[in-house]
C-alpha positions in Angstrom: 88.8 48.2 59.0 90.5 47.9 62.4 91.9 51.4 62.1 88.4 52.8 61.3 86.9 51.0 64.3 89.8 52.3 66.5 89.2 55.8 65.3 85.5 55.7 66.1 86.3 54.1 69.5 88.7 56.9 70.4 86.2 59.5 69.1 83.5 58.0 71.3 85.7 58.0 74.4 86.6 61.6 73.8 83.0 62.6 73.3 81.9 60.8 76.5 84.8 62.5 78.4 83.8 65.9 77.1 80.2 65.4 78.0 81.2 64.2 81.5 83.5 67.2 82.0 80.8 69.5 80.8 78.2 68.1 83.3 80.8 68.1 86.1 81.6 71.8 85.4 78.0 72.7 85.3 77.5 70.8 88.6 80.3 72.9 90.2 78.8 76.1 88.8 75.4 75.2 90.3 77.0 74.4 93.7 78.9 77.7 93.8 75.8 79.6 92.7 73.7 78.1 95.5 76.4 79.0 98.1 76.8 82.5 96.8 73.0 82.9 96.6 72.5 81.8 100.2 75.1 84.1 101.6 73.7 87.2 99.8 70.1 86.2 100.6 71.0 85.9 104.3 72.2 89.4 104.4 69.3 90.8 102.4 66.8 89.1 104.7 68.6 90.3 107.8 68.6 93.9 106.6 65.0 94.1 105.3 63.3 91.9 107.9 65.5 92.2 111.0 63.9 90.7 114.1 60.8 89.6 112.1 62.9 87.4 109.6 61.9 84.0 110.9 58.2 84.9 111.2 58.0 86.3 107.7 59.9 83.4 106.2 57.6 80.9 107.9 55.0 81.7 105.1 56.3 79.3 102.4 53.5 79.6 99.8 51.8 83.0 99.9 52.4 86.4 98.3 55.3 87.1 100.8 57.1 83.9 99.8 56.7 84.6 96.1 57.8 88.2 96.4 60.9 87.3 98.5 61.8 84.7 95.9 61.4 87.3 93.1 63.6 89.8 94.9 66.4 87.3 95.7 66.5 85.6 92.3 66.4 88.9 90.4 69.2 90.7 92.3 71.5 87.7 91.9 70.8 87.4 88.2 71.2 91.1 87.7 74.6 91.3 89.3 76.2 87.8 89.1 74.9 86.0 86.1 77.8 84.9 83.8 78.4 81.8 81.7 75.7 79.3 82.8 75.1 80.7 86.3 71.5 80.9 87.5 69.8 79.3 84.5 67.4 77.4 86.7 66.7 80.4 88.8 65.9 82.5 85.8 63.4 79.9 84.6 61.6 80.2 87.9 61.8 84.0 87.8 60.2 84.1 84.4 57.3 82.1 85.8 56.8 84.7 88.5 57.6 88.0 86.6 55.9 88.7 83.3 57.5 90.1 80.2 61.1 89.1 80.9 63.5 88.2 78.1 63.0 84.6 76.8 66.4 83.5 78.0 69.6 84.6 79.6 71.2 84.9 76.2 70.5 88.7 76.2 72.7 89.2 79.2 75.0 86.2 79.2 78.7 87.2 79.5 81.6 84.8 79.2 83.7 85.7 82.3 85.0 84.6 85.6 85.3 86.6 88.8 86.0 89.6 86.5 82.3 89.7 85.7 82.0 92.2 88.5 83.6 94.9 86.4 80.7 94.7 84.0 77.9 94.8 86.7 79.3 96.2 90.0 80.4 99.7 89.2 77.1 101.5 90.1 73.4 101.4 89.6 73.5 104.2 87.0 77.0 103.5 85.7 77.5 103.7 81.9 79.9 100.9 81.1 80.0 101.8 77.4 81.9 105.0 78.2 84.5 103.4 80.4 87.8 104.2 78.6 89.8 101.8 80.8 88.3 98.8 78.9 90.2 97.2 76.1 88.6 95.7 73.0 87.9 92.3 74.6 86.4 94.0 77.7 84.2 96.2 75.6 82.9 93.1 73.9 82.0 91.7 77.3 80.3 95.0 78.2 78.0 94.3 75.2 77.5 90.7 76.3 76.7 91.6 79.9 74.2 94.3 78.7 73.8 96.2 81.9 70.7 98.1 80.8 68.9 94.8 80.2 70.0 93.5 83.6 68.8 96.6 85.3 65.5 96.3 83.6 65.1 92.7 84.8 65.6 93.8 88.4 63.3 96.8 88.0 60.5 94.6 86.5 61.0 92.1 89.3 60.8 94.7 92.1 57.7 96.2 90.4 56.1 92.8 90.3 56.9 92.0 93.9 55.4 95.2 95.2 52.5 97.5 94.2 53.9 100.9 93.2 50.8 101.9 91.3 49.4 101.2 87.8 51.7 103.7 86.1 54.9 102.2 87.4 56.7 100.3 84.7 54.7 101.8 81.9 56.9 102.5 78.9 59.9 101.6 81.0 59.3 104.4 83.5 59.2 103.1 87.1 57.9 104.7 90.3 60.8 106.4 92.1 60.4 104.1 95.1 60.6 101.1 92.8 63.8 102.3 91.3 65.2 103.3 94.8 64.4 99.9 96.3 66.0 98.1 93.4 69.1 100.3 93.8 69.1 99.7 97.5 69.2 95.9 97.0 71.9 96.4 94.4 74.2 98.1 96.9 73.6 95.6 99.6 74.9 93.0 97.2 77.9 95.0 96.2 78.7 95.8 99.8 78.8 92.1 100.7 81.1 91.5 97.7 83.4 94.1 99.1 83.2 92.3 102.4 83.9 88.8 101.2 86.2 89.2 98.2 89.5 87.4 98.7 91.5 89.1 96.0 92.6 92.7 96.5 92.4 93.5 92.8 88.7 92.6 92.9 88.0 95.8 94.8 88.7 97.8 91.7 86.0 95.9 89.8 83.4 97.6 92.0 82.2 101.0 92.9 84.2 102.3 95.8 82.7 102.5 99.3 84.0 106.0 99.8 85.5 108.6 97.5 87.0 112.0 98.4 84.4 114.2 96.7 81.5 112.0 95.6 78.7 113.5 93.4 75.8 112.4 91.3 78.1 111.9 88.3 80.9 110.3 90.3 79.2 108.6 93.3 80.5 106.2 95.9 78.3 103.6 97.8 77.5 105.8 100.8 76.5 108.7 98.6 74.2 106.4 96.6 72.8 104.7 99.7 71.9 108.0 101.4 70.2 109.3 98.2 68.1 106.2 97.6 67.2 105.8 101.3 65.8 109.3 101.3 63.6 108.3 98.4 62.4 105.1 100.0 61.7 106.7 103.3 60.6 110.2 102.1 57.7 110.3 104.5 60.0 109.4 107.5 62.9 111.8 107.1 62.3 113.1 110.6 62.0 109.6 112.1 64.6 109.0 114.8 65.7 105.7 113.2 66.2 107.4 109.8 68.2 110.2 111.3 70.4 107.7 113.1 70.8 105.7 109.9 72.1 108.7 107.9 74.2 109.9 110.9 75.9 106.5 111.2 76.7 106.4 107.5 78.1 109.9 107.6 80.3 108.9 110.5 81.7 105.9 108.5 82.5 108.2 105.7 84.4 110.5 108.1 86.4 107.6 109.4 87.1 106.0 106.1 88.5 109.0 104.3 89.2 107.9 100.7 88.9 104.2 99.8 88.9 104.9 96.0 92.6 104.1 95.3 94.3 100.8 96.2 97.7 99.3 95.7 96.5 95.7 95.6 97.7 94.8 99.1 96.2 92.6 101.7 96.0 95.7 104.0 93.7 97.4 101.4 91.5 94.3 101.5 91.2 94.4 105.3 90.3 98.1 105.4 87.7 97.7 102.6 86.1 94.8 104.4 86.0 96.6 107.7 84.0 99.5 106.3 81.8 97.3 104.2 80.9 95.3 107.3 80.2 98.5 109.3 77.8 99.8 106.6 76.0 96.4 106.4 75.7 96.5 110.2 74.2 100.0 110.2 71.7 99.0 107.5 70.6 95.9 109.4 70.1 98.0 112.6 67.7 100.5 111.1 66.3 99.6 107.7 63.9 96.8 108.7 62.3 99.1 111.3 61.7 101.8 108.8 60.4 99.4 106.1 57.6 98.3 108.4 56.2 101.8 108.0 56.2 101.8 104.2 52.9 100.8 102.6 54.4 99.0 99.6 56.5 96.8 101.8 53.9 96.4 104.6 51.2 95.2 102.2 53.3 92.3 101.0 55.3 91.1 104.1 53.2 92.2 107.0 49.6 91.7 105.7 49.2 88.4 107.6 51.8 89.1 110.3 
């Protein structure tokens, strides 16, 4: 009898310990998620609001506040959701954006910092054709489900802004909706290039600069310039837009080819330098140009 009682006592202790560790781990995940989210959100707000950031964010309850919350939650979930990350944020996002999947199970990937290789290789990257993946990685590609993640971000951007009644119909989004979602995607990836502390992490992400980028083999600058031209298609002759593209071209010229790395700290320093320069260029011009875009103006400057 004593042996039986001892067995159940040990079992109970183990169970309590397991539950405690699980909650502790979840707490650490939530803490890290909040830190990562704040850092990414700070850069996004700086780039899209510029000098007007504090005034726009002073509205805590209206359309602007809801739209900003949608954008920030959606882009983090799209790129950085793995394991149990961003569960609470997704619950809130579902409240604000209609017709999202019932849960994160459709995109939940069991991973660590390597989650970036399943989400950070490009807005239109086809992970299913990546021959570098082994069997385990291909399984994680299916778990991460990039097409579903991309759809979550597109639906969210389409809800935050008015791109017309046809946008989103049968999965076809207005070109500016797609371009703005891609723009936010690349802001996020650029910051990850800037803050990553492990040289090998660079190769989990689309390179900042390649030797001969193309639509089928793009780099970040190539993608940014194409999507910025779609977002600001009515302002291509604007002085700020011309300066924006000119400065990005100059960074490409200086950088040369950042596609291949030898996993050294020097590679990390160089990559960070150019990521920071691009983020600085975006924060200098983008917010000025966005004020002239109706879809953006109607949400964030309606009561400004």
